[in-house]
C-alpha positions in Angstrom: -77.3 2.0 -95.8 -80.6 2.5 -93.9 -83.9 1.7 -95.8 -87.0 3.2 -94.3 -87.7 3.0 -91.2 -84.9 0.7 -91.0 -81.3 0.6 -88.7 -78.3 0.5 -90.6 -77.3 -2.2 -88.9 -81.0 -3.8 -88.6 -80.3 -7.1 -90.7 -77.4 -8.0 -88.7 -79.7 -7.3 -85.5 -82.0 -9.7 -86.8 -79.4 -12.5 -87.6 -77.6 -11.8 -83.9 -81.3 -12.2 -82.6 -82.1 -15.1 -84.4 -78.8 -16.9 -83.6 -79.1 -15.8 -79.7 -82.9 -17.5 -79.7 -82.0 -21.1 -81.1 -79.2 -20.9 -78.5 -80.8 -20.2 -75.6 -83.3 -22.8 -76.9 -80.7 -25.5 -76.7 -79.5 -24.3 -73.5 -83.0 -24.5 -72.2 -82.7 -28.3 -74.0 -79.8 -29.3 -72.4 -80.9 -31.8 -69.2 -79.7 -30.6 -65.5 -80.0 -31.9 -62.6 -81.3 -35.5 -61.2 -83.1 -37.8 -63.6 -86.6 -39.1 -63.3 -87.0 -43.1 -62.9 -90.2 -42.7 -64.9 -91.3 -40.7 -67.6 -93.2 -37.8 -66.6 -95.6 -38.0 -69.9 -96.6 -42.0 -69.6 -94.9 -43.3 -66.8 -93.4 -46.0 -68.2 -89.5 -46.4 -66.6 -86.6 -44.8 -67.9 -83.6 -47.1 -68.7 -80.9 -46.7 -66.1 -78.3 -46.4 -69.0 -80.2 -43.8 -70.6 -80.8 -42.1 -67.2 -76.6 -42.4 -66.8 -75.8 -41.1 -70.2 -78.5 -38.2 -70.4 -78.1 -35.9 -67.3 -81.8 -34.8 -65.6 -83.7 -36.8 -68.0 -87.0 -36.5 -67.4 -88.8 -38.8 -70.7 -88.3 -41.9 -72.2 -87.3 -42.5 -75.8 -90.4 -42.5 -77.5 -92.2 -39.4 -75.5 -88.9 -37.5 -76.1 -89.1 -38.0 -79.3 -92.9 -36.6 -79.6 -91.8 -33.6 -77.8 -88.4 -33.1 -79.9 -90.9 -32.8 -82.9 -93.2 -31.0 -81.6 -90.4 -28.2 -80.4 -89.1 -28.4 -84.2 -92.0 -27.5 -85.8 -93.3 -24.8 -83.0 -91.1 -21.8 -84.4 -87.8 -21.3 -86.2 -88.9 -17.5 -87.4 -87.9 -14.9 -85.8 -91.2 -12.6 -85.4 -89.0 -9.9 -83.3 -88.0 -8.7 -86.7 -90.8 -9.6 -88.7 -92.7 -6.5 -90.2 -96.2 -8.4 -89.8 -95.6 -8.5 -86.3 -95.3 -4.9 -86.1 -98.5 -4.6 -88.2 -100.5 -6.5 -85.5 
């Protein structure tokens, strides 16, 4: 059932978009490539065990925790389907 300007599948499209954004965010967070020997944020050495455990690690545990916290609080809301974003 369509309501107003929305198509019949608008709600499902918004759900799918939110899920796809979340999957893309996680895929980007997974390390790739060569691990760094020193943290790119603070310059402290990254322990060998961490470098072996995580492929492509770039940050020490403390800096990675801070970055994860910032990303988590940044935006979990899909503005693409938001009425407010369409009005601006």
